[in-house]
C-alpha positions as CSV (number, residue, x, y, z in Angstrom):
1,M,88.2,95.2,123.5
2,R,85.1,97.0,124.6
3,K,82.1,97.3,122.4
4,V,80.8,100.9,122.8
5,Y,77.6,102.4,121.6
6,L,77.5,106.2,121.3
7,A,74.4,108.2,120.4
8,F,73.0,111.6,120.6
9,L,69.7,112.5,122.3
10,G,67.7,115.5,121.2
11,T,64.5,117.0,122.4
12,G,62.1,115.8,119.7
13,Q,59.2,117.9,118.4
14,K,57.4,120.4,120.6
15,K,53.9,119.1,121.3
16,G,52.0,121.6,123.4
17,E,54.0,122.2,126.6
18,T,56.2,119.1,126.1
19,Y,58.7,117.7,123.6
20,A,58.6,114.2,122.2
21,Y,59.7,112.1,119.2
22,N,57.1,110.4,117.0
23,E,56.8,106.7,117.2
24,T,58.0,104.7,114.2
25,I,59.3,101.2,113.3
26,Y,63.0,101.4,112.5
27,E,64.5,98.9,110.0
28,L,68.2,97.8,109.8
29,N,69.6,95.3,107.3
30,G,66.1,94.0,106.5
31,Q,65.0,93.5,110.1
32,S,62.4,95.6,111.9
33,A,62.5,96.7,115.5
34,S,59.5,97.1,117.8
35,A,57.7,100.4,117.4
36,T,59.5,103.1,119.5
37,R,60.1,106.8,119.8
38,F,63.8,106.3,120.3
39,I,66.1,105.1,117.6
40,Q,68.7,104.2,120.2
41,A,66.4,101.5,121.7
42,A,65.6,100.2,118.2
43,E,69.2,99.8,117.3
44,I,70.1,98.0,120.5
45,E,67.1,95.7,120.1
46,L,68.2,94.9,116.5
47,I,71.9,94.5,117.3
48,G,71.3,92.7,120.5
49,R,70.9,93.8,124.1
50,D,73.9,91.9,125.2
51,Y,76.2,93.1,122.4
52,F,77.5,96.3,124.0
53,D,79.7,96.7,127.0
54,R,79.0,100.5,127.3
55,V,76.3,102.8,126.1
56,I,77.1,106.5,126.0
57,I,74.3,109.1,125.4
58,V,75.4,112.6,124.5
59,A,72.7,115.2,125.5
60,T,72.3,118.8,126.2
61,E,70.9,119.9,129.5
62,K,67.6,120.6,127.8
63,S,67.4,117.2,126.0
64,Q,68.4,115.4,129.2
65,R,65.4,117.1,131.0
66,T,62.9,116.4,128.2
67,S,64.0,113.0,126.8
68,Y,66.5,111.1,129.0
69,D,64.0,109.4,131.3
70,G,61.9,108.3,128.3
71,L,65.0,106.9,126.6
72,I,65.9,104.9,129.7
73,S,62.3,103.5,129.8
74,A,62.6,102.5,126.1
75,L,66.0,100.8,126.8
76,N,64.4,98.9,129.7
77,A,61.6,97.8,127.4
78,V,64.2,96.1,125.1
79,R,65.7,94.6,128.3
80,L,69.0,96.4,128.1
81,N,70.9,96.4,131.4
82,T,70.8,100.2,131.9
83,D,73.6,100.1,134.4
84,I,76.0,100.3,131.4
85,V,74.4,103.5,130.2
86,S,76.3,106.8,130.9
87,P,75.2,110.3,129.9
88,I,77.6,112.9,128.6
89,I,76.1,116.4,129.2
90,I,77.3,119.1,126.8
91,K,76.6,122.8,126.8
92,E,74.7,124.5,124.0
93,D,77.8,126.6,123.3
94,M,78.6,126.9,119.6
95,S,81.8,128.9,120.1
96,P,85.2,127.2,119.2
97,E,85.8,126.7,122.9
98,G,82.4,125.1,123.4
99,Q,83.0,122.7,120.4
100,W,86.4,121.8,121.7
101,E,84.8,120.9,125.0
102,W,82.3,118.6,123.2
103,F,85.3,116.9,121.4
104,E,87.2,116.3,124.6
105,K,84.2,115.0,126.6
106,V,83.7,112.3,124.0
107,L,87.4,111.4,123.9
108,Q,87.7,110.8,127.6
109,H,85.1,108.1,127.5
110,M,86.9,106.0,124.9
111,N,89.6,103.4,125.7
112,H,92.4,102.1,123.5
113,G,91.2,99.5,121.0
114,D,87.4,100.0,121.6
115,E,85.0,99.0,118.9
116,L,82.6,102.0,118.3
117,T,79.1,102.0,117.0
118,V,77.7,105.5,116.6
119,D,74.2,107.0,115.9
120,L,74.2,110.5,114.5
121,T,70.5,110.9,114.0
122,H,69.8,113.4,116.7
123,G,73.2,115.2,116.8
124,Y,73.0,118.7,118.2
125,R,73.7,121.3,115.5
126,S,77.3,121.0,114.4
127,I,78.2,118.2,116.8
128,P,78.1,115.5,114.0
129,I,81.0,117.4,112.4
130,V,82.8,117.6,115.7
131,L,82.2,113.9,116.3
132,S,83.5,113.0,112.8
133,T,86.7,114.7,113.7
134,A,86.8,112.9,117.0
135,I,86.2,109.5,115.3
136,Y,89.2,110.1,113.0
137,F,91.3,111.2,115.9
138,L,90.3,108.1,117.9
139,Q,91.2,105.8,115.0
140,K,94.7,107.3,115.0
141,A,95.3,108.0,118.7
142,K,93.5,105.1,120.4
143,D,93.2,102.5,117.6
144,I,89.4,102.7,117.7
145,R,87.6,100.4,115.2
146,V,84.5,101.9,113.7
147,K,81.8,99.2,113.6
148,A,78.9,101.3,112.2
149,V,77.8,104.9,111.9
150,Y,74.0,105.0,111.8
151,Y,71.5,107.6,110.7
152,G,67.8,107.1,111.0
153,A,66.1,108.6,107.8
154,Y,62.8,109.5,109.5
155,E,59.9,110.9,107.4
156,Q,56.8,111.9,109.2
157,N,54.4,110.3,106.7
158,N,56.1,107.0,106.6
159,H,55.4,104.2,109.0
160,Q,58.7,102.5,108.5
161,T,62.1,104.3,109.0
162,P,65.3,102.9,107.5
163,I,68.5,103.1,109.4
164,I,71.5,103.9,107.1
165,D,75.0,102.8,107.9
166,M,77.5,105.6,106.8
167,K,80.6,103.8,108.1
168,D,82.2,103.7,104.6
169,F,82.5,107.4,104.5
170,Y,84.6,107.3,107.7
171,L,86.7,104.4,106.5
172,I,87.6,106.1,103.2
173,N,89.9,108.5,105.3
174,E,91.7,105.4,106.4
175,W,92.2,104.2,102.9
176,A,93.4,107.6,101.8
177,E,96.0,107.5,104.6
178,G,97.0,104.0,103.5
179,V,97.5,105.1,99.9
180,S,99.4,108.2,101.1
181,R,101.7,106.0,103.2
182,L,102.3,103.9,100.1
183,V,103.2,106.8,97.8
184,E,105.1,108.9,100.3
185,D,106.9,106.2,102.4
186,A,106.8,103.1,100.2
187,D,104.9,101.5,103.0
188,A,102.0,99.2,102.1
189,R,101.4,97.9,105.6
190,K,98.5,100.3,106.3
191,I,96.7,99.2,103.2
192,A,97.3,95.5,104.1
193,E,96.0,96.1,107.6
194,L,92.8,97.8,106.2
195,A,92.3,94.9,103.8
196,R,92.3,92.4,106.7
197,K,89.8,94.5,108.8
198,S,87.5,95.9,106.1
199,Q,84.3,94.3,105.0
200,N,81.6,95.4,102.6
201,L,83.6,98.5,101.7
202,Q,82.3,100.4,98.7
203,V,85.8,100.9,97.3
204,N,86.1,97.1,96.7
205,D,88.9,97.3,94.2
206,L,91.2,98.8,96.7
207,N,90.5,95.8,98.9
208,D,91.5,93.2,96.2
209,P,93.9,90.6,97.7
210,D,95.9,90.3,94.5
211,L,96.5,94.0,94.4
212,I,97.3,94.3,98.1
213,Q,99.9,91.4,97.7
214,S,101.3,93.1,94.6
215,L,101.8,96.4,96.4
216,N,103.3,94.6,99.4
217,D,105.8,92.9,97.0
218,L,106.6,96.2,95.4
219,T,107.3,98.1,98.6
220,N,109.3,95.2,100.0
221,A,111.4,95.2,96.9
222,V,112.0,99.0,97.4
223,R,112.8,98.7,101.1
224,N,115.0,95.7,100.7
225,V,116.8,97.2,97.7
226,D,116.0,94.4,95.4
227,V,117.1,96.5,92.5
228,H,116.9,93.8,89.8
229,H,113.2,93.0,90.6
230,I,111.7,96.4,91.5
231,S,110.8,97.2,87.9
232,Q,109.2,93.8,87.4
233,K,107.1,94.1,90.6
234,T,106.1,97.7,89.7
235,E,104.9,96.6,86.2
236,H,102.8,93.8,87.8
237,A,101.2,96.2,90.3
238,I,100.4,98.8,87.6
239,R,99.0,96.2,85.2
240,L,96.6,95.1,88.0
241,I,95.5,98.7,88.6
242,E,95.0,99.3,84.9
243,S,93.0,96.1,84.5
244,K,90.5,97.6,87.0
245,S,90.3,101.1,85.4
246,A,87.1,100.5,83.4
247,N,84.9,99.5,86.4
248,I,86.3,101.4,89.4
249,S,84.6,104.3,91.1
250,L,85.9,107.9,90.9
251,T,87.1,107.6,94.5
252,E,89.1,104.5,93.7
253,K,90.5,106.0,90.5
254,I,91.8,109.1,92.4
255,L,93.5,107.0,95.0
256,L,94.9,104.4,92.5
257,D,96.1,107.1,90.2
258,L,98.3,108.4,93.0
259,V,100.0,105.0,93.1
260,V,100.5,104.9,89.3
261,D,101.9,108.5,89.2
262,K,104.4,107.7,92.0
263,F,105.8,104.4,90.7
264,T,105.3,104.5,86.9
265,S,108.8,105.7,86.3
266,L,110.1,102.3,87.5
267,T,108.0,100.3,85.0
268,T,110.6,99.9,82.2
269,Q,112.0,96.4,82.8
270,V,115.6,96.2,83.8
271,P,117.4,94.4,81.0
272,T,119.0,91.1,81.9
273,N,121.6,90.9,79.1
274,G,123.9,93.8,80.2
275,Y,124.4,97.0,81.9
276,T,122.8,99.3,79.4
277,Q,121.6,102.9,79.5
278,N,118.2,101.7,80.4
279,Y,119.6,99.7,83.3
280,F,121.2,102.8,84.8
281,R,118.1,104.9,84.1
282,V,116.1,102.6,86.3
283,Q,118.7,102.6,89.0
284,F,118.5,106.4,89.1
285,E,114.7,106.2,89.3
286,I,115.1,103.8,92.3
287,I,117.6,106.1,94.0
288,R,115.3,109.1,93.4
289,L,112.3,107.2,94.8
290,L,114.2,106.1,97.9
291,L,115.5,109.7,98.6
292,D,111.9,111.0,98.1
293,H,110.7,108.5,100.7
294,R,113.6,109.4,103.0
295,L,114.9,105.8,102.9
296,F,118.4,107.0,103.0
297,M,120.2,103.8,104.0
298,Q,118.6,102.1,101.0
299,A,119.4,105.0,98.7
300,F,123.1,105.0,99.7
301,T,123.2,101.2,99.2
302,V,121.9,101.5,95.6
303,M,124.4,104.4,94.9
304,R,127.2,102.2,96.1
305,E,126.0,99.3,93.9
306,L,125.7,101.6,90.9
307,I,129.4,102.5,91.2
308,G,130.2,98.8,91.2
309,S,128.0,98.3,88.1
310,I,130.1,100.8,86.2
311,G,132.8,98.1,86.3
312,L,130.5,95.8,84.3
313,I,129.4,98.1,81.5
314,Q,131.3,96.0,78.9
315,E,129.6,92.7,80.1
316,Q,126.8,91.2,78.0
317,K,126.0,88.3,80.3
318,N,122.6,87.7,82.0
319,I,122.9,89.6,85.3
320,N,120.5,87.1,87.0
321,S,122.2,84.0,85.9
322,C,124.9,81.9,87.6
323,S,127.5,84.0,85.8
324,G,125.7,87.0,87.3
325,K,127.0,86.0,90.7
326,K,130.6,86.2,89.3
327,L,129.8,89.6,87.9
328,R,128.7,90.8,91.3
329,R,132.0,89.8,92.7
330,K,133.7,91.7,89.8
331,A,131.6,94.7,90.7
332,E,132.6,94.4,94.4
333,L,136.3,94.5,93.4
334,F,135.8,97.4,91.1
335,I,134.7,99.6,94.1
336,P,138.1,99.5,96.0
337,M,139.9,100.0,92.7
338,I,138.1,103.3,92.4
339,W,138.2,104.1,96.1
340,K,142.0,103.6,96.6
341,R,144.9,104.6,94.5
342,E,146.7,101.8,92.7
343,E,149.7,101.8,95.0
344,E,147.2,101.1,97.9
345,W,145.5,98.1,96.3
346,K,145.7,94.9,98.3
347,F,143.9,92.1,96.6
348,T,144.1,88.4,97.3
349,D,145.7,85.9,94.9
350,E,142.1,84.7,94.2
351,D,140.9,88.2,93.2
352,K,144.0,89.4,91.3
353,P,142.9,87.7,88.0
354,I,139.6,89.4,88.2
355,V,141.3,92.8,88.8
356,E,143.6,92.2,85.8
357,K,140.5,91.7,83.6
358,L,139.1,95.0,84.9
359,M,142.3,96.9,84.1
360,P,141.6,97.8,80.4
361,L,138.2,99.4,81.4
362,F,139.8,101.0,84.4
363,S,142.4,102.6,82.2
364,Q,139.7,103.9,79.8
365,L,137.8,105.5,82.7
366,E,141.0,107.0,84.0
367,T,141.7,108.6,80.6
368,I,138.3,110.3,80.3
369,G,138.4,111.5,84.0
370,V,135.7,109.2,85.4
371,V,138.0,107.5,87.9
372,Q,139.1,110.9,89.2
373,E,135.5,112.1,89.3
374,L,134.4,109.1,91.3
375,R,137.3,109.3,93.7
376,G,136.1,112.8,94.6
377,F,133.2,111.5,96.5
378,I,133.2,107.7,96.7
379,K,135.0,107.4,100.0
380,E,132.6,109.8,101.7
381,L,129.6,108.1,100.1
382,I,130.7,104.7,101.4
383,N,131.4,106.1,104.9
384,Y,127.9,107.3,105.0
385,R,126.6,104.0,103.8
386,N,128.7,102.1,106.4
387,G,127.4,104.4,109.1
388,F,123.9,103.0,108.6
389,D,125.3,99.5,108.9
390,H,126.7,100.3,112.3
391,A,123.9,102.5,113.5
392,W,126.3,105.4,113.7
393,T,127.8,104.0,116.9
394,S,131.2,105.3,116.0
395,K,129.9,108.8,115.8
396,N,127.7,111.1,117.9
397,G,124.5,110.2,116.1
398,D,123.7,110.3,112.4
399,P,125.0,113.4,110.4
400,A,122.6,116.2,109.9
401,D,123.3,116.4,106.2
402,I,122.3,112.9,105.1
403,E,119.5,114.1,102.9
404,E,121.6,116.9,101.4
405,K,124.5,114.5,100.7
406,G,122.2,111.9,99.2
407,H,120.9,114.3,96.6
408,E,124.5,115.6,96.0
409,Y,125.8,112.1,95.3
410,Y,122.8,111.3,93.1
411,Q,123.6,114.3,90.9
412,K,127.3,113.4,90.8
413,L,126.6,109.9,89.7
414,K,124.3,111.1,87.0
415,S,127.1,113.3,85.7
416,V,129.4,110.2,85.7
417,I,126.9,108.1,83.7
418,D,126.3,111.0,81.3
419,T,130.1,111.1,80.7
420,L,130.2,107.4,80.0
421,I,127.2,107.6,77.6
422,G,128.9,110.6,75.9
423,H,132.0,108.5,75.2
424,K,129.7,105.6,74.0
425,L,131.0,103.3,76.8
426,I,127.4,102.4,77.8
427,Q,125.2,100.8,75.2
428,E,121.6,101.9,74.5
């Protein structure tokens, strides 16, 4: 990983027939540099002359003529090896084409994984805006790590000039992307990565290890279809967010509110003493979330499991207990009972007693038309689900209508559950 320093060189103030910067003493993190006319020399002196592998100076033709030799002399004075210094000469062209040329000239000097320190103090006209876009692009396209973004707050009547690090305003884009990935893709990996890399970030509550772990646990539960624990993990994450609400900044609140708005529908705890209306409500919220996130394999899995759970609506046992394992076997047997007609059933001697216990409920469901309704789409649903298991190797790629079918089955299952609730077969 190269350590790259990138700065802009201006012309300074006009003094008679020449241009020059005023001499001042720059300060960074409580330390003062030697008096100099060039902030670039001051920063390299304060950071360390051996720290950087490459120093890039962006200049116009005019600033190169008036100031570049003076800058090199100042860099020699702080004993920087000026062999590592390279100029980028840009045109004073403010057209869109000219700005695009600035952008690409900066990009071509950066390598994948570079650590970048930038000084914007003498940026030419709109080039700090162009560079801000370039930095964001480089973070995405070349995995550039932004070490610092400096600005020298020079005032003519002051002997001392503070150097301000504006890095946090560039990193907030990264955090916004991390939150976006979380709410749009149920993916907390970007936030976790930022938490490992970021230091001294002003949005400190986003960087809380307990919150990051909680969001990781939540998204893992969603992606792994841990349907009996998603609600619990969601509640834990939202409680952590709410505990911070009194002290967080407006920026943090906006980002964390996105998380709350996305996942709050999952916060009602799934009951453990039976397959109630609330149990199915949460299952539908999970399916909806998975479909929204385009996690179709997981969505089809939950829909298949929901059909199996219909075979357990008369059970009052703890679904997470030892008996819960037996219930899950019962649910697995209920699915082929629905899928196939009775004359096609082929159950083992071990499974037949369980099937016999399911028959009274099965007959009720047949009487009210639920069996027939489920048979209208269960085979197709399961075929789609099994296609994910086998990576669609038995077909020419995945079907183009997966998303459409997912929403279709979601609505049909809601209709089935509404029918069961209407016949008072599912308790409140």
